[in-house]
N, C-alpha and C positions, 0 to 999 in steps of 0.2 A: 734846732741845730745842735750837733754833738760837740763836746769839748774833749780833746785829747791832749794830755800833758806828756811831753817828752822829758826824760831825765837829762841832767847835766851830762856832757860827754865824759867828764872825769868823776871819780869817786871822791867823797869828802866825809868828814867825821859825823856831821849831824844829819846825813842824808836819810837814814832810815827813820829818824824821828820826824823829819819834815814830810816825807812821803806818807807816813802813817797819819799825820795830822791832816794832810790833804784828803786822804781817804775818809777820815772822820768828818771832813767838811763836805763830803759828797762827790768826790772825784769819781767819774765813771770809768775812765780808762787811762792807764799809764803805759807808755811805751818805754821799756827798759833798753835804752840805746847807749851803749858804751863802746864806741868804735875801737877796734884793735885791742880790746881789753883781755885780760886773762880770765877764763871762765870761773876760776875759783873765787874771784872777787865778786862776780855776779851772784854766785851761789851764796856767798856770805851775806850780801845785801838782802837777797830774797829770804834767807833764813831768819833775818832780824825783823822781817815784817810779819804782822799777824796773818795766820793762815787764811782767814776769810777775805784777805785782800788779793790773794793770788789769782782768783778768778776774774780780776779786773786788770790784769797785766798781760801785755804782749811783749815778746822778747825779740830783739834784733840780734842776729848771730847766735851762737851757742844754742841752737834750736832744741837740743836734748833737754834743756831746762823746762821746756813746755810740759813734758811728761813728768819730770822729776818733781816739779812743784805744782803740777796740775794747773798750769797757767791758762789764760784765755786762748792764746794762740801765738803765732809767729808773725814777724813782719820781715819782708824781703826788700832791702833797700835798692839793690841794683835791678833795674827793669829787665836786663838781659839774662838774669840768673833764673834758671828753671825752678819751679816749685819742687822741693824734695819729694820723692815718691811716697814717703811715709806720712806726708801732710797733705791731705786732700780737703780738709775743712779748717775753719778758723784761721784762715790765712789773709793777711793784708799785704799790700805792696806799695812801693813808691815809684813814680816815674816823672820825668820832666818833659815827656812827649805827649801832647794831646792826642796824637794818633794811636797811642797805646790804650786809651781809656775804654773804648768799646769792648775789646776782647778781655782786658783785665777785669772789668766789672763783672763779667760772667763767672769768673772763677774766684773772686775775692769777696770778703765781707765789705771792704771798702778800699779805695785806692787814694793815696796821698799824692796830690799833684804839686810839684815845686818847680822853680822858686817864684812865688808871686811877688815878693818884695825882697829887698836886700836883707841879709841875715842880721840879727840883732846881737849875735855873740861870735861872729866869725867874719870871714872875708868873702863869703858867697854872695854873688850879685843876683838880682832878679833876672830870670831868663824868659819870662812870659810877659806879654803886654796885656793891658786891659782889653784892648780890641780883640786879641786872640781868644781871651777867655769869654768875652761876650759872644763871639761867634760860636765857640764850643758850647756855651749854654744854649744858644738859640738852636743848635743842632741836636740838643738833648744829650750831649756828651758829658757835660757837667750837671750833676744831679745829686740826690741825697746820698748816693754811694761814692761820691768823690769829696775828699776833704782837702782844704787849703793848707799848704805847708810852705814855710820859708818866709821869715820876717813877719810872721803873723803877730799882731798885738791887739790890745783892747781898742786902739784907734782905728784899725782897719777891719774889724769883725763885721761891721755894717756893710762894707763893700763886698766882703765874701758872701754875705747873705744875698745881696743884690745880684751877684754873679751866679747864684744858684747852688753854691756849695752846701753839702749836707753836714759839714763839720769843719772845725779848724784845729790845727795842731800847734800848740804853744810850747815854746822852749825859752828862748832868751828873754822874752817879755816878762816871764815869771821869775826865772832864776837870777836875772840881773838885779833883782831886788833883795838879794841876800849875798853878802860878802863872806866868802868862806874863811878869809883870814881875820876879819874884824867883827863880824856880827856875833852877838851873844844870844839873841833870840830871833825868831823868824816871824814876828807879828806882821811886819809890813808885807812879807810874801803871802801870808795867809789872807790878809785883807785884800790884796790884789787878786788872789784866786777867787774870792767871793765876788769881786767886781766882774771878773771874767765870766763866771757862771751866770751872773745876771745879764751880761751883755749877749751871751749866746741864747739865753732864755728861750 
């Protein structure tokens, strides 16, 4: 099972140091997701990361950064948004509709299906039932090319495995272990990342 880490929705001072440390710990894939952000701030964050990390980053929005920093690919959040003509490869997508999976998987490296559980850092509620996902698994719609997104945590990774997902996307479960205003080090966050890697094993 693959482990994908999504960035915090907002930028913060220690972010480049923490992301670099996560890559040093073996992070395979980071999604740079900063909704409604100014592209210059994404550029700055990417410029602060070691160049050899760029090939393990997918960018949400600001797709031109893919070429500018030689990133792994782009991620399209809205299932109804067509893939930009200049991007035929290294594309991933999100959807909340199981009915999208069959066609999306044909054109993407992987598809993130949400929301499996209530969000851990926002007010988004689960939109899929366990029964719906079991049926999708049994029909072959959920497989190694579909990743679980939404409220994913170390506690429910096992369930995602049982439902047939090929990966999990983690955000709040990791970043909630670091207080932007109060923490001086990010040891707890790194320790938790190690546990996540072991859990997806």
